[in-house]
Every structure is written in structure tokens, then in C-alpha cells.
C-alpha positions in Angstrom: -9.6 3.9 10.2 -7.6 5.2 12.9 -7.4 8.8 12.2 -4.1 9.1 14.0 -2.2 7.0 11.8 -2.7 8.5 8.2 -3.7 5.3 6.8 -5.4 2.2 7.0 -4.4 -1.5 6.1 -6.8 -4.5 5.6 -6.4 -7.9 3.8 -8.9 -8.3 0.8 -9.6 -11.3 -1.4 -8.0 -10.3 -4.8 -11.3 -11.5 -6.8 -13.1 -9.0 -4.7 -10.8 -6.3 -5.2 -10.6 -6.7 -8.5 -14.7 -6.5 -8.8 -14.9 -3.4 -6.7 -12.1 -1.6 -8.3 -12.2 -1.6 -12.4 -9.2 0.5 -12.0 -7.2 -2.7 -10.9 -6.0 -5.1 -13.8 -5.2 -9.2 -13.1 -2.5 -8.2 -14.9 -1.0 -5.8 -12.3 -1.6 -8.3 -9.7 0.4 -11.0 -11.2 3.3 -8.6 -12.3 3.6 -7.7 -8.4 3.8 -11.1 -6.6 0.2 -12.7 -7.4 -1.8 -14.3 -4.7 -5.2 -14.9 -3.6 -4.8 -12.2 -0.9 -3.9 -8.9 -1.1 -3.2 -6.1 1.1 -5.2 -2.6 0.6 -3.2 0.2 1.6 -5.4 3.3 1.8 -3.7 6.8 2.4 -5.8 9.4 3.5 -3.3 11.6 4.9 0.3 11.3 3.4 1.9 13.6 5.1 0.5 12.7 8.7 1.4 8.8 8.1 2.7 7.1 11.3 5.9 5.6 9.8 6.6 3.4 12.5 3.6 2.0 12.5 3.4 1.7 8.7 6.7 0.1 8.9 5.8 -2.4 11.4 2.2 -3.5 10.0 4.0 -4.6 6.8 6.5 -6.5 8.6 3.8 -8.3 10.1 1.8 -9.1 7.0 4.9 -9.9 5.3 5.7 -12.8 8.0 2.1 -13.8 8.9 0.1 -13.3 5.8 -0.6 -14.7 2.5 -0.7 -11.5 0.9 2.3 -10.8 -1.5 0.5 -7.5 -3.2 -0.2 -4.2 -1.7 -3.0 -2.2 -3.6 -2.3 1.4 -2.5 -5.2 3.9 -3.1 -4.0 7.7 -2.6 -6.3 10.7 -2.8 -5.7 12.8 -5.6 -7.6 15.8 -7.3 -9.4 13.9 -9.9 -10.5 11.4 -7.0 -8.8 8.2 -5.5 -5.6 6.8 -7.8 -4.7 3.0 -7.4 -1.5 1.1 -7.8 -0.5 -2.3 -7.3 3.0 -2.9 -5.6 4.8 -5.7 -4.2 4.7 -5.8 -0.5 8.4 -6.4 -0.4 9.1 -3.3 -2.4 6.7 -1.2 -0.1 8.2 -2.7 2.8 11.4 -2.1 2.1 10.4 1.9 1.2 9.1 2.1 4.6 12.1 0.7 6.6 14.0 3.4 4.6 11.5 6.0 5.6 11.9 5.1 9.2 15.3 5.0 9.1 16.0 8.3 7.2 13.1 9.6 9.8 11.7 11.2 6.8 8.6 10.2 5.0 9.2 12.5 1.9 11.1 9.7 0.4 8.5 7.4 0.7 5.8 9.9 -0.4 7.9 10.7 -3.2 8.5 7.1 -4.4 5.0 6.2 -4.0 3.5 9.2 -6.0 5.0 8.8 -9.4 3.9 4.9 -9.2 0.2 5.8 -8.5 -1.7 6.9 -11.5 
């Protein structure tokens, strides 16, 4: 991960993702759009995310990738928390955060969804 971005995005085959992360269920993947490939967004430093870069990355993947689902992991006091979101929903949040020039709305929208 590039430390200056505060996050990393990588593509993962859904079966591998499910095998490596028992916190994620097949039903979560299906409800969020399904597919064979998912994106994994690892948020290392939520307050230091580069919003323009995140929005650009999500836009690229929505146009040029088979992924329709994003598995978001964020650090919590109890360890990493996972949530599965539709790519279009997360892209909309990132675009809104860029337009408003504030990542607080993006952070607030993600935190309640990450368990």
C-alpha cells in the first residue's frame, strides 16, 4: 500500500475472498451485486485518505473491471471490520465527498455500515 493514500484497492476472486475471510458471507456478496470478482478496499488511515484518488480508482474499476462489489475493511478497536457494498454506492459516496471537499460524510456513511 502506498502510505500517502491511506487506503489500498485490489481485485480478488470472490471464492478466495470468502475462504480467507469468514466474516464475509455469500449472501452479502449476492445482495450487493454478486459477481465472480470483488474489489477489496483496505482503509488503513481513514482521516488521511486521498479522496480524489479514491474516487478516480473507483471510477476506473466501475468502467474497466468485472467487479460490482467492494469489500471494505476498516480498523476498529476489536480488529478489522468488514462490510460488503455495491461499487456504485461507494463510488457515489466518494464522488460526493470530493464535490463537498470533505471526507467526513464518507467516513460517517461507511462507519455505521462496517460491523
